Wavefront OBJ file of the C-alpha trace (Angstrom):
o trace
v 81.081 28.717 -84.173
v 79.951 26.107 -86.687
v 76.724 24.487 -85.409
v 76.521 20.767 -86.090
v 73.125 19.127 -86.611
v 71.764 17.632 -83.391
v 71.771 14.121 -84.871
v 75.518 14.398 -85.662
v 76.252 15.664 -82.163
v 74.431 12.682 -80.709
v 76.472 10.278 -82.833
v 79.767 11.926 -81.867
v 78.887 11.975 -78.172
v 77.584 8.426 -78.150
v 80.735 7.153 -79.817
v 83.042 8.710 -77.229
v 81.300 7.459 -74.071
v 80.426 4.070 -72.579
v 77.437 2.329 -74.141
v 75.597 1.776 -70.842
v 73.310 4.688 -69.961
v 70.087 5.526 -68.174
v 67.021 4.479 -70.128
v 64.879 7.458 -71.124
v 61.483 5.768 -70.689
v 62.317 4.484 -67.202
v 65.030 6.605 -65.655
v 64.654 10.031 -67.251
v 60.861 9.938 -67.325
v 60.714 9.027 -63.654
v 62.837 12.099 -62.850
v 60.531 14.363 -64.869
v 57.514 12.882 -63.100
v 59.051 13.199 -59.649
v 59.926 16.823 -60.345
v 56.326 17.492 -61.378
v 57.310 18.624 -64.879
v 54.574 16.620 -66.604
v 51.689 17.412 -64.266
v 48.555 19.103 -65.557
v 49.555 22.270 -63.711
v 52.882 22.385 -65.544
v 54.136 21.152 -68.929
v 51.663 18.251 -68.863
v 48.879 20.775 -69.395
v 46.796 20.356 -72.547
v 48.538 23.415 -74.026
v 51.828 23.012 -72.210
v 53.627 25.851 -70.427
v 56.261 28.249 -71.683
v 56.317 26.669 -75.125
v 57.084 23.189 -73.775
v 54.375 20.523 -73.784
v 54.957 17.068 -72.293
v 52.556 14.150 -72.131
v 50.410 14.202 -69.023
v 52.166 12.296 -66.227
v 54.634 10.878 -68.753
v 52.138 8.664 -70.556
v 53.965 8.968 -73.893
v 57.759 8.680 -73.442
v 58.484 8.603 -77.183
v 56.616 11.867 -77.803
v 58.343 13.442 -74.812
v 61.732 12.392 -76.158
v 61.004 14.081 -79.486
v 59.824 17.207 -77.671
v 62.927 17.472 -75.484
v 65.598 16.402 -77.950
v 64.386 17.126 -81.476
v 62.032 20.096 -81.197
v 63.036 23.738 -80.678
v 66.081 23.062 -82.904
v 67.560 20.863 -80.190
v 68.234 23.785 -77.847
v 66.775 22.025 -74.798
v 69.643 19.507 -74.581
v 73.383 19.861 -75.054
v 75.141 16.507 -75.237
v 78.612 18.120 -75.533
v 78.088 20.301 -72.469
v 75.321 18.589 -70.481
v 75.402 21.127 -67.638
v 74.436 23.820 -70.148
v 71.267 21.982 -71.210
v 68.085 23.963 -70.666
v 66.356 21.004 -69.036
v 69.004 21.103 -66.276
v 69.493 24.859 -66.198
v 65.801 25.577 -65.676
v 65.198 22.708 -63.256
v 67.983 23.902 -60.954
v 67.184 27.618 -61.215
v 70.361 28.454 -63.149
v 68.085 29.841 -65.885
v 64.807 31.705 -65.371
v 62.011 29.212 -64.774
v 58.471 30.065 -63.761
v 58.137 26.598 -62.259
v 60.896 27.350 -59.755
v 63.668 24.992 -58.659
v 62.681 21.367 -59.162
v 65.874 19.709 -57.923
v 69.432 20.665 -56.929
v 72.605 20.343 -58.984
v 74.021 17.797 -56.539
v 70.871 15.638 -56.468
v 70.397 12.135 -57.783
v 67.805 13.481 -60.273
v 70.404 15.846 -61.755
v 72.954 13.059 -62.064
v 70.519 10.760 -63.899
v 69.699 13.343 -66.568
v 73.316 14.466 -66.886
v 74.496 10.889 -67.369
v 71.798 10.344 -70.000
v 73.026 13.451 -71.824
v 76.652 12.320 -71.529
v 75.655 9.068 -73.196
v 74.304 11.028 -76.166
v 70.677 11.379 -75.018
v 69.593 8.051 -76.536
v 65.975 7.567 -77.549
v 63.688 5.122 -75.719
v 64.641 1.609 -76.707
v 61.815 -0.775 -77.642
v 63.902 -3.584 -76.156
v 64.514 -1.893 -72.815
v 62.996 -3.408 -69.694
v 59.747 -1.769 -68.621
v 57.775 -1.774 -65.382
v 55.218 -4.587 -65.125
v 54.258 -4.347 -61.459
v 54.543 -1.970 -58.535
v 54.691 -3.379 -55.000
v 54.101 -1.047 -52.058
v 54.799 -2.061 -48.472
v 52.646 -1.912 -46.442
v 49.643 -2.181 -48.826
v 47.398 -0.798 -46.068
v 48.028 0.355 -42.539
v 46.454 1.494 -39.297
v 48.744 3.907 -37.455
v 47.818 4.241 -33.793
v 49.065 7.044 -31.555
v 51.626 7.718 -30.192
v 53.053 6.602 -33.551
v 52.649 9.503 -35.969
v 54.295 8.404 -39.193
v 54.735 5.521 -41.582
v 57.572 4.783 -43.986
v 56.586 3.197 -47.304
v 58.780 1.051 -49.499
v 58.128 0.901 -53.238
v 59.594 -1.828 -55.448
v 59.224 -1.804 -59.239
v 59.220 -5.194 -60.958
v 60.675 -5.007 -64.488
v 59.939 -7.080 -67.557
v 63.444 -8.580 -67.572
v 62.819 -10.220 -64.191
v 64.780 -7.680 -62.176
v 63.450 -5.288 -59.573
v 64.526 -1.961 -58.183
v 63.735 0.116 -55.121
v 62.011 3.268 -56.404
v 60.833 4.659 -53.085
v 62.703 7.933 -53.666
v 61.662 8.158 -57.320
v 57.942 7.362 -56.927
v 55.315 10.106 -56.816
v 52.888 10.356 -53.908
v 49.459 11.966 -53.681
v 47.145 12.013 -50.658
v 43.362 12.107 -51.035
v 42.852 14.575 -48.162
v 44.663 16.776 -45.681
v 44.805 14.543 -42.615
v 48.453 13.695 -43.383
v 51.474 14.906 -45.322
v 53.915 12.923 -47.420
v 57.645 13.456 -47.863
v 59.396 12.957 -51.240
v 60.941 9.822 -49.763
v 57.628 8.169 -48.947
v 57.189 8.974 -45.257
v 53.558 9.672 -44.320
v 53.083 11.882 -41.254
v 49.815 12.319 -39.376
v 48.226 15.764 -39.151
v 44.801 14.707 -37.891
v 42.797 11.602 -37.057
v 41.015 9.846 -39.911
v 41.472 7.809 -43.084
v 43.260 8.721 -46.274
v 44.121 7.026 -49.540
v 47.675 7.489 -50.739
v 48.294 7.049 -54.450
v 51.774 5.745 -55.206
v 52.701 6.332 -58.822
v 55.796 5.277 -60.714
v 55.786 5.787 -64.473
v 52.668 4.041 -65.830
v 51.847 2.177 -62.613
v 49.597 3.419 -59.799
v 48.816 1.690 -56.504
v 46.396 2.932 -53.807
v 47.372 2.525 -50.168
v 44.738 2.897 -47.460
v 46.062 4.481 -44.268
v 44.121 5.204 -41.090
v 45.445 7.361 -38.257
v 43.716 6.593 -34.966
v 44.070 7.500 -31.330
v 45.871 5.027 -29.096
v 42.801 4.054 -27.063
v 44.663 1.580 -24.829
v 41.424 1.014 -22.942
v 39.517 0.095 -26.132
v 37.408 -3.043 -25.889
v 35.509 -4.313 -28.919
v 31.802 -4.481 -28.114
v 31.232 -7.462 -30.426
v 27.821 -6.273 -31.652
v 25.426 -8.816 -33.216
v 25.666 -9.695 -36.903
v 22.479 -9.765 -38.965
v 24.109 -10.585 -42.302
v 27.404 -10.440 -44.180
v 27.252 -6.662 -44.482
v 27.750 -6.390 -40.735
v 30.634 -8.849 -40.809
v 32.582 -6.737 -43.321
v 31.761 -3.451 -41.585
v 32.594 -4.799 -38.123
v 35.914 -6.224 -39.371
v 37.013 -2.793 -40.471
v 35.724 -0.995 -37.377
v 37.533 -3.434 -35.124
v 40.818 -2.735 -36.938
v 40.230 0.989 -36.491
v 39.385 0.544 -32.793
v 35.919 1.941 -33.351
v 32.761 0.637 -31.766
v 29.552 1.200 -33.712
v 26.728 3.170 -32.199
v 23.847 1.158 -30.748
v 20.776 0.377 -32.833
v 18.327 3.215 -33.305
v 15.028 2.939 -31.446
v 11.831 1.748 -33.098
v 10.437 5.224 -33.749
v 13.606 6.319 -35.532
v 13.824 3.056 -37.443
v 10.300 3.069 -38.858
v 10.652 6.681 -39.964
v 14.047 5.984 -41.555
v 12.829 2.833 -43.298
v 9.749 4.558 -44.716
v 11.738 7.582 -45.921
v 14.492 5.519 -47.544
v 12.318 2.839 -49.126
v 9.213 4.720 -50.241
v 9.981 8.424 -49.766
v 7.291 9.156 -47.179
v 6.865 8.957 -43.402
v 4.553 6.493 -41.667
v 1.160 7.662 -40.587
v 0.534 8.128 -36.863
v -1.412 4.858 -36.829
v 1.342 2.922 -38.636
v 3.995 4.300 -36.287
v 1.981 3.534 -33.135
v 1.212 -0.002 -34.266
v 4.886 -0.653 -34.965
v 5.904 0.753 -31.587
v 3.479 -1.586 -29.791
v 4.409 -4.668 -31.855
v 6.338 -7.130 -29.666
v 7.438 -9.580 -32.380
v 11.199 -10.013 -32.601
v 11.190 -9.939 -36.404
v 9.007 -6.840 -36.778
v 11.743 -4.810 -38.493
v 12.291 -7.517 -41.081
v 8.526 -7.755 -41.636
v 8.266 -3.996 -42.075
v 11.037 -3.959 -44.685
v 9.305 -6.681 -46.709
v 6.034 -4.757 -46.523
v 7.650 -1.520 -47.695
v 9.325 -3.214 -50.660
v 5.951 -4.513 -51.820
v 4.183 -1.144 -51.674
v 3.432 0.846 -54.817
v 5.297 3.857 -53.432
v 8.572 1.911 -53.671
v 8.381 2.045 -57.466
v 7.358 5.724 -57.336
v 10.333 6.711 -55.222
v 13.030 4.675 -56.940
v 11.730 5.697 -60.363
v 12.303 9.284 -59.218
v 15.960 8.513 -58.485
v 16.502 6.986 -61.923
v 14.462 9.638 -63.724
v 16.941 12.173 -62.308
v 20.023 10.571 -63.841
v 18.321 9.459 -67.065
v 17.552 13.112 -67.840
v 13.793 12.748 -67.847
v 12.877 16.397 -68.447
v 10.402 18.187 -70.683
v 12.606 20.509 -72.694
v 14.398 17.783 -74.656
v 11.970 14.858 -74.347
v 8.766 16.962 -74.390
v 5.882 16.369 -71.974
v 4.582 13.216 -73.668
v 8.058 11.738 -73.912
v 8.708 12.435 -70.230
v 5.524 10.735 -69.090
v 6.070 7.748 -71.392
v 9.721 7.325 -70.344
v 9.000 7.800 -66.637
v 6.113 5.352 -66.796
v 8.367 2.766 -68.388
v 11.046 3.254 -65.700
v 8.453 2.964 -62.956
v 6.880 -0.163 -64.483
v 10.291 -1.857 -64.685
v 10.856 -1.258 -60.967
v 7.298 -2.133 -59.980
v 7.428 -5.449 -61.843
v 10.850 -6.348 -60.462
v 12.521 -6.752 -63.854
v 16.147 -7.886 -63.597
v 18.275 -4.779 -63.782
v 20.282 -6.251 -66.646
v 17.125 -6.318 -68.780
v 16.295 -2.724 -67.868
v 19.770 -1.493 -68.793
v 19.915 -3.616 -71.935
v 16.645 -2.088 -73.135
v 18.036 1.402 -72.548
v 21.273 0.767 -74.408
v 19.499 -0.832 -77.379
v 16.550 1.569 -77.315
v 15.655 2.700 -80.850
v 12.424 3.506 -82.660
v 9.674 5.994 -81.886
v 10.179 7.831 -78.605
v 6.433 7.506 -78.060
v 6.069 3.831 -78.987
v 9.441 2.610 -77.666
v 9.957 4.390 -74.299
v 13.604 3.326 -73.922
v 14.457 5.249 -77.121
v 14.190 8.420 -75.026
v 17.594 7.507 -73.573
v 19.193 8.444 -76.888
v 16.801 11.321 -77.487
v 18.432 12.966 -74.457
v 21.981 11.988 -75.540
v 22.424 13.281 -79.063
v 26.009 12.508 -80.103
v 28.447 9.586 -79.770
v 30.610 11.310 -77.150
v 27.676 12.156 -74.883
v 26.194 8.681 -75.297
v 29.498 7.083 -74.410
v 30.131 9.346 -71.417
v 26.598 8.860 -70.077
v 26.611 5.078 -70.470
v 30.009 4.791 -68.777
v 28.949 7.085 -65.930
v 25.589 5.416 -65.211
v 26.389 1.753 -65.760
v 30.131 1.489 -65.108
v 30.543 4.268 -62.546
v 33.269 5.744 -64.725
v 33.933 9.382 -65.560
v 35.441 9.473 -69.026
v 35.130 13.141 -69.975
v 38.702 13.990 -68.944
v 39.990 11.590 -71.614
v 38.260 13.510 -74.392
v 41.185 15.905 -74.848
v 44.061 13.908 -73.350
v 44.783 10.756 -71.408
v 42.874 10.721 -68.133
v 44.957 12.424 -65.408
v 43.602 10.272 -62.546
v 42.689 7.021 -64.239
v 44.174 4.569 -66.739
v 41.820 5.501 -69.591
v 43.515 6.935 -72.639
v 42.218 9.263 -75.311
v 42.099 6.250 -77.627
v 39.881 4.428 -75.112
v 37.512 7.400 -75.073
v 36.989 7.561 -78.832
v 36.932 3.803 -79.344
v 34.184 3.551 -76.713
v 32.314 6.499 -78.279
v 32.518 4.731 -81.638
v 30.187 2.050 -80.296
v 27.426 4.678 -80.193
v 28.153 6.404 -83.494
v 25.682 4.683 -85.805
v 22.531 6.489 -84.691
v 20.445 9.123 -86.396
v 17.136 10.887 -85.740
v 13.986 11.288 -87.784
v 12.396 14.536 -86.648
v 8.785 15.495 -87.017
v 7.388 19.007 -86.783
v 8.808 20.873 -83.810
v 5.840 22.341 -81.992
v 7.946 24.069 -79.370
v 6.267 26.704 -77.245
v 9.355 28.805 -76.578
v 10.604 30.131 -79.914
v 13.693 31.592 -78.251
v 14.827 28.250 -76.847
v 16.469 26.184 -79.595
v 16.909 23.231 -77.232
v 13.184 22.745 -76.782
v 11.583 20.142 -79.049
v 7.911 19.235 -78.825
v 6.789 16.207 -80.767
v 7.689 12.627 -81.569
v 11.161 11.617 -82.705
v 12.393 8.339 -84.122
v 15.837 7.049 -83.141
v 17.327 5.132 -86.060
v 20.276 2.797 -86.500
v 21.904 4.290 -89.576
v 25.351 4.169 -91.119
v 27.009 7.354 -89.970
v 30.520 8.714 -90.231
v 32.869 6.819 -87.946
v 34.310 8.524 -84.878
v 37.846 9.802 -85.334
v 40.501 10.392 -82.721
v 41.282 14.126 -83.078
v 44.887 13.615 -82.030
v 45.723 10.969 -84.640
v 43.073 11.907 -87.205
v 42.365 8.189 -87.658
v 39.093 6.318 -87.325
v 38.649 4.910 -83.805
v 37.659 1.243 -84.111
v 34.734 0.401 -81.756
v 36.047 -1.150 -78.571
v 34.554 -1.987 -75.186
v 35.859 0.081 -72.284
v 38.679 -2.000 -70.875
v 37.617 -4.876 -73.136
v 38.238 -6.202 -76.640
v 37.756 -4.483 -79.989
v 34.570 -5.533 -81.788
v 34.948 -8.068 -84.564
v 33.149 -7.569 -87.871
v 30.133 -9.635 -86.790
v 29.645 -7.686 -83.563
v 29.970 -4.354 -85.393
v 26.787 -5.078 -87.343
v 24.742 -4.536 -84.183
v 26.924 -2.386 -81.984
v 24.234 -1.469 -79.471
v 23.294 -5.083 -78.785
v 26.983 -5.924 -78.449
v 27.377 -3.146 -75.874
v 24.296 -4.313 -73.966
v 25.494 -7.931 -73.897
v 28.994 -6.985 -72.742
v 27.774 -4.409 -70.240
v 25.324 -6.660 -68.412
v 27.255 -9.910 -68.345
v 27.787 -11.476 -64.921
v 31.537 -11.141 -65.437
v 31.407 -7.347 -65.751
v 32.370 -6.418 -62.191
v 32.132 -2.679 -62.788
v 28.494 -2.951 -63.831
v 27.398 -4.843 -60.727
v 29.525 -2.742 -58.391
v 28.380 0.589 -59.794
v 24.709 -0.414 -59.477
v 24.930 -1.624 -55.878
v 26.953 1.468 -55.043
v 24.073 3.607 -56.346
v 21.678 1.745 -54.042
v 24.041 1.903 -51.049
v 24.461 5.655 -51.513
v 20.726 6.317 -51.497
v 20.212 4.225 -48.355
v 23.334 5.121 -46.392
v 24.016 8.713 -47.476
v 27.524 8.122 -48.854
v 28.707 5.657 -51.455
v 31.198 2.889 -50.839
v 32.879 4.607 -53.772
v 32.306 8.333 -53.438
v 31.432 10.141 -55.660
v 29.279 7.273 -56.843
v 30.180 7.702 -60.532
v 33.944 7.916 -60.026
v 35.235 4.342 -59.881
v 38.981 4.276 -60.430
v 42.078 2.773 -58.912
v 42.923 6.072 -57.271
v 39.466 6.347 -55.638
v 38.962 2.911 -54.102
v 35.927 1.727 -52.176
v 35.990 2.547 -48.471
v 35.343 -1.150 -47.784
v 36.423 -3.266 -50.792
v 35.328 -6.665 -49.362
v 31.860 -5.250 -48.693
v 31.668 -3.857 -52.213
v 32.559 -7.246 -53.681
v 30.021 -9.001 -51.475
v 27.159 -6.694 -52.469
v 28.012 -7.025 -56.168
v 28.133 -10.825 -55.887
v 24.827 -10.803 -54.024
v 23.280 -8.668 -56.776
v 24.414 -11.165 -59.420
v 23.285 -14.190 -57.392
v 19.842 -12.619 -56.930
v 19.456 -12.220 -60.714
v 20.169 -8.483 -60.565
v 17.140 -7.826 -58.360
v 17.011 -4.238 -57.082
v 14.793 -5.135 -54.113
v 17.116 -7.958 -53.041
v 19.970 -5.509 -52.514
v 17.754 -2.948 -50.772
v 16.414 -5.696 -48.485
v 19.911 -6.961 -47.641
v 21.156 -3.489 -46.730
v 18.099 -2.459 -44.712
v 18.125 -5.716 -42.724
v 21.716 -5.202 -41.620
v 22.651 -3.921 -38.194
v 24.812 -1.386 -40.030
v 21.794 0.256 -41.645
v 19.871 0.292 -38.372
v 22.534 2.016 -36.239
v 21.733 5.194 -34.378
v 23.039 8.526 -35.648
v 24.254 9.397 -32.146
v 28.053 8.937 -32.030
v 30.021 7.434 -29.172
v 33.484 8.228 -27.826
v 35.195 6.116 -30.497
v 33.274 6.960 -33.694
v 32.528 10.683 -33.504
v 35.042 11.465 -36.277
v 34.075 8.600 -38.562
v 32.380 9.593 -41.829
v 33.280 6.722 -44.158
v 33.204 3.468 -42.183
v 29.463 3.377 -41.363
v 29.854 3.186 -37.597
v 26.754 5.364 -37.150
v 23.966 6.686 -39.332
v 24.618 9.859 -41.313
v 22.175 12.687 -40.710
v 21.103 14.317 -43.963
v 18.455 16.717 -45.178
v 15.431 15.242 -46.886
v 15.190 15.571 -50.690
v 12.956 18.355 -51.960
v 10.133 16.064 -53.107
v 10.066 14.060 -49.877
v 10.109 17.169 -47.719
v 7.213 18.735 -49.592
v 5.176 15.519 -49.463
v 5.788 15.266 -45.716
v 4.475 18.798 -45.263
v 1.392 17.809 -47.248
v 0.867 14.690 -45.133
v 1.143 16.570 -41.852
v -1.209 19.292 -43.037
v -3.425 16.777 -44.871
v -3.443 19.252 -47.743
v -1.706 18.249 -51.017
v 0.550 20.722 -52.767
v -0.390 22.077 -56.189
v 1.741 21.639 -59.324
v 1.265 23.185 -62.741
v -0.300 20.754 -65.183
v -1.017 17.990 -62.657
v -4.237 17.046 -60.853
v -4.704 17.931 -57.217
v -3.432 15.138 -55.018
v -0.388 13.975 -57.002
v 2.641 13.592 -54.752
v 5.902 15.336 -55.565
v 7.664 11.970 -55.701
v 5.237 10.854 -58.437
v 5.872 13.761 -60.829
v 7.458 12.325 -63.999
v 9.567 15.291 -65.058
v 10.923 18.596 -63.833
v 8.298 21.172 -64.717
v 5.341 20.397 -66.947
v 4.630 24.029 -67.744
v 7.621 26.322 -67.793
v 6.902 29.768 -66.391
v 8.767 32.514 -64.625
v 9.347 31.745 -60.942
v 6.778 34.272 -59.735
v 4.036 32.565 -61.737
v 4.825 29.007 -60.665
v 2.525 27.065 -58.392
v 3.707 26.887 -54.785
v 4.662 23.214 -55.149
v 6.852 23.878 -58.205
v 8.549 26.814 -56.468
v 9.262 24.695 -53.393
v 10.876 21.896 -55.403
v 13.059 24.313 -57.327
v 14.095 26.158 -54.166
v 15.022 22.971 -52.304
v 17.257 21.543 -55.016
v 15.223 19.356 -57.377
v 17.609 18.963 -60.348
v 16.930 20.348 -63.798
v 18.093 16.971 -65.154
v 20.519 18.539 -67.583
v 23.295 16.194 -66.411
v 23.249 12.404 -66.151
v 24.578 12.683 -62.623
v 23.107 12.538 -59.134
v 25.466 15.396 -58.284
v 23.032 17.794 -59.963
v 20.594 17.444 -57.048
v 21.443 20.045 -54.431
v 21.069 19.592 -50.681
v 22.701 22.926 -49.919
v 20.978 25.273 -47.476
v 20.041 28.679 -48.857
v 18.444 31.819 -47.483
v 15.597 31.417 -49.964
v 14.758 28.067 -48.375
v 14.588 29.685 -44.954
v 12.151 32.299 -46.227
v 9.976 29.591 -47.769
v 9.847 27.666 -44.478
v 9.202 30.601 -42.171
v 7.263 32.862 -44.488
v 5.032 32.847 -47.522
v 5.394 29.230 -48.552
v 4.528 27.396 -45.333
v 2.304 30.067 -43.808
v 0.073 29.985 -46.866
v -0.439 26.248 -46.450
v -0.962 26.450 -42.678
v -3.749 28.974 -43.183
v -5.794 26.716 -45.472
v -9.384 26.343 -44.287
v -9.636 22.635 -45.164
v -6.467 21.149 -43.711
v -5.671 19.099 -40.602
v -4.942 22.247 -38.616
v -8.443 23.564 -39.226
v -10.015 20.274 -38.170
v -7.927 19.955 -35.007
v -8.613 23.548 -34.007
v -12.359 23.032 -34.487
v -12.383 19.704 -32.629
v -13.062 19.088 -28.957
v -9.644 17.503 -28.454
v -7.544 18.847 -25.623
v -4.255 20.564 -26.252
v -2.388 17.440 -25.078
v -4.371 15.239 -27.480
v -3.716 17.613 -30.377
v -0.008 17.544 -29.490
v -0.028 13.736 -29.548
v -1.527 13.642 -33.038
v 0.777 16.288 -34.487
v 3.948 14.827 -32.953
v 3.160 11.302 -34.147
v 2.244 12.578 -37.617
v 5.142 15.017 -38.060
v 7.986 13.406 -36.081
v 6.906 9.730 -35.792
v 7.065 9.816 -32.020
v 5.013 10.938 -29.052
v 5.808 14.256 -27.402
v 7.839 14.096 -24.222
v 6.075 14.988 -20.997
v 7.587 18.468 -21.092
v 6.628 18.949 -24.750
v 3.074 17.798 -24.061
v 2.691 20.174 -21.111
v 3.955 23.164 -23.099
v 1.727 22.335 -26.079
v -1.320 21.894 -23.830
v -0.657 25.220 -22.154
v -0.218 26.942 -25.542
v -3.465 25.588 -27.002
v -5.761 25.357 -23.976
v -4.989 28.900 -22.799
v -5.031 30.509 -26.248
v -7.545 33.227 -27.084
v -7.326 32.082 -30.714
v -7.194 28.275 -30.739
v -6.601 28.090 -34.517
v -3.531 30.325 -34.291
v -2.128 28.279 -31.395
v -2.484 25.001 -33.317
v -0.878 26.651 -36.356
v 2.029 27.780 -34.171
v 2.599 24.252 -32.867
v 2.422 22.777 -36.386
v 4.767 25.483 -37.717
v 7.318 24.649 -34.999
v 7.186 20.936 -35.786
v 7.481 21.476 -39.548
v 10.621 23.551 -38.956
v 12.167 21.167 -36.434
v 15.434 19.478 -37.343
v 13.770 16.134 -36.628
v 11.329 16.890 -39.416
v 13.738 18.340 -41.972
v 16.453 15.702 -41.607
v 16.660 11.949 -41.997
v 18.494 10.456 -39.028
l 1 2 3 4 5 6 7 8 9 10 11 12 13 14 15 16 17 18 19 20 21 22 23 24 25 26 27 28 29 30 31 32 33 34 35 36 37 38 39 40 41 42 43 44 45 46 47 48 49 50 51 52 53 54 55 56 57 58 59 60 61 62 63 64 65 66 67 68 69 70 71 72 73 74 75 76 77 78 79 80 81 82 83 84 85 86 87 88 89 90 91 92 93 94 95 96 97 98 99 100 101 102 103 104 105 106 107 108 109 110 111 112 113 114 115 116 117 118 119 120 121 122 123 124 125 126 127 128 129 130 131 132 133 134 135 136 137 138 139 140 141 142 143 144 145 146 147 148 149 150 151 152 153 154 155 156 157 158 159 160 161 162 163 164 165 166 167 168 169 170 171 172 173 174 175 176 177 178 179 180 181 182 183 184 185 186 187 188 189 190 191 192 193 194 195 196 197 198 199 200 201 202 203 204 205 206 207 208 209 210 211 212 213 214 215 216 217 218 219 220 221 222 223 224 225 226 227 228 229 230 231 232 233 234 235 236 237 238 239 240 241 242 243 244 245 246 247 248 249 250 251 252 253 254 255 256 257 258 259 260 261 262 263 264 265 266 267 268 269 270 271 272 273 274 275 276 277 278 279 280 281 282 283 284 285 286 287 288 289 290 291 292 293 294 295 296 297 298 299 300 301 302 303 304 305 306 307 308 309 310 311 312 313 314 315 316 317 318 319 320 321 322 323 324 325 326 327 328 329 330 331 332 333 334 335 336 337 338 339 340 341 342 343 344 345 346 347 348 349 350 351 352 353 354 355 356 357 358 359 360 361 362 363 364 365 366 367 368 369 370 371 372 373 374 375 376 377 378 379 380 381 382 383 384 385 386 387 388 389 390 391 392 393 394 395 396 397 398 399 400 401 402 403 404 405 406 407 408 409 410 411 412 413 414 415 416 417 418 419 420 421 422 423 424 425 426 427 428 429 430 431 432 433 434 435 436 437 438 439 440 441 442 443 444 445 446 447 448 449 450 451 452 453 454 455 456 457 458 459 460 461 462 463 464 465 466 467 468 469 470 471 472 473 474 475 476 477 478 479 480 481 482 483 484 485 486 487 488 489 490 491 492 493 494 495 496 497 498 499 500 501 502 503 504 505 506 507 508 509 510 511 512 513 514 515 516 517 518 519 520 521 522 523 524 525 526 527 528 529 530 531 532 533 534 535 536 537 538 539 540 541 542 543 544 545 546 547 548 549 550 551 552 553 554 555 556 557 558 559 560 561 562 563 564 565 566 567 568 569 570 571 572 573 574 575 576 577 578 579 580 581 582 583 584 585 586 587 588 589 590 591 592 593 594 595 596 597 598 599 600 601 602 603 604 605 606 607 608 609 610 611 612 613 614 615 616 617 618 619 620 621 622 623 624 625 626 627 628 629 630 631 632 633 634 635 636 637 638 639 640 641 642 643 644 645 646 647 648 649 650 651 652 653 654 655 656 657 658 659 660 661 662 663 664 665 666 667 668 669 670 671 672 673 674 675 676 677 678 679 680 681 682 683 684 685 686 687 688 689 690 691 692 693 694 695 696 697 698 699 700 701 702 703 704 705 706 707 708 709 710 711 712 713 714 715 716 717 718 719 720 721 722 723 724 725 726 727 728 729 730 731 732 733 734
């Protein structure tokens, strides 16, 4: 049979059928999306599947049209015999298809594509109406038992002023497994809890927050006190969820928690006892103010930022690490507005020894890494997925990625002599470097091959004047009061470190499809940060003074399952540095670290490891930090720090590591054992020092019996100290 060119077939078919037809970019693309054809696990994969590659989630209708109609010699569509088209044959299982059956031959999806083919498979029309808004009803919901499901309605608003019900054509994705969703938009409860449902139709995505709760007909809101606006926003949500918060923690728990969170150490026995006996009503507020003014506050919060700013010796070298860390610490100690701190980082050029902020770019060596790191740290945005294709879970495109990277392209490095110690490690560089602003090759988009003009992320393209000083332009745009993402990402970082889970979690993954667990609270904290001139301490103070922060970790009958609404404190293991310092404080015997003087605290160490050796040759302090998850600072991400429990940690707590320190002849244990104190008095001191509380009557009696009746008093005191240093109360923040 004579084969006509595909273009001629389209003309013939189009001329013999009515002009009205489904629009490819709206109707056909929505069918392909609903069927899952353009997902990353199918033909939307970077390399496609089975020789067919579609744009991820249908982000490029025109390219998809060319792929389906014009490529493969037009064999994927048959406008003269639509039912014989491969796109219908494979989708219905009439032809072999590794993706299985996507829809039936009598379905609405089949009819839409068949009608489009009957009309001649017309290309996307630039004049066709497109979706401008997606409305989902309800926008949020609380579903109380015995009700178990919820029906959504999705309306697409089009550019021509019309609207259409797309409930059956929209795509639905749940953030967890507490519910299931039908193709028609019915959400059914599987377990109690909260979930975020992403409703997607073509280029529009809308998050819907849904909570499934027990009926609790007897529920009565406790109406707890409100210390500040944080409590108001948290209580509003808890009341809707029929959850009562736990009561406030007691004074002993509070002072320990406040010390650990603010300055990374526990109170001394004297400090804890004085606080417990203080009868002033505002003593918690006074304590918070005192902690924020202590030098250890800058030590501890500099540690948090040194982690994510990649302050480590291999790339920065030892001098660079100490200079950079000192600069970070000084900025926090002096209370510099956070906008100034970030602006200095983003514009940091010059000698890495003379200009400490230049170490930011010493650790981030190319435009892509600089762009990804800056977006992650100061906008809470993960861009790396957009490097190869449009972001699968966010609205950032590949063009956005390279245009943002282009802002950081005009940097070069002047290298001195590399005096590295490890000749086998090419990443190690010892010596000064100079970061220079220098005309470099412009960043190109690998897909188009064209130069990517520098453009702010989600903002305008730089004009010629702004391009002359790209880094200053970035700093100015990034830290403006109007940049909501900047303020929100920074307060989210603070909230995470105080509360144990971010309002947006993970903390560097802000996107429409991962909304804040309490959006009004997020907005309030960001506004407060701006109003307080971007003062780090102001946000810490506001959070710690709230009733929400001071709640007990003990759950009640209504909040036992809550993990995201802050109805009770979250119990979490102490960071490696804090845990080691607490051991040192209890034993009154500082840990040793390679290259540092005796007495330095783990939270004060500028880098990761000053002298790199094999594990067996490391000082005990260095081995402890590595074992308990201190990050290598290879990534600009708090996720690199590990709080996982390992068998090696257990051995270090019950064996060589702790036992070696307990046996020291000059520590607190030795002094207590040699003293004339009774066993009960020794128990009092150790309990207050280790656990920030007195022993119970039963604990005191057992400790007194252990020590007073021991044939070897030193061993008995060691045993008591060992038990306390391995207690959950000691190892965990609660």
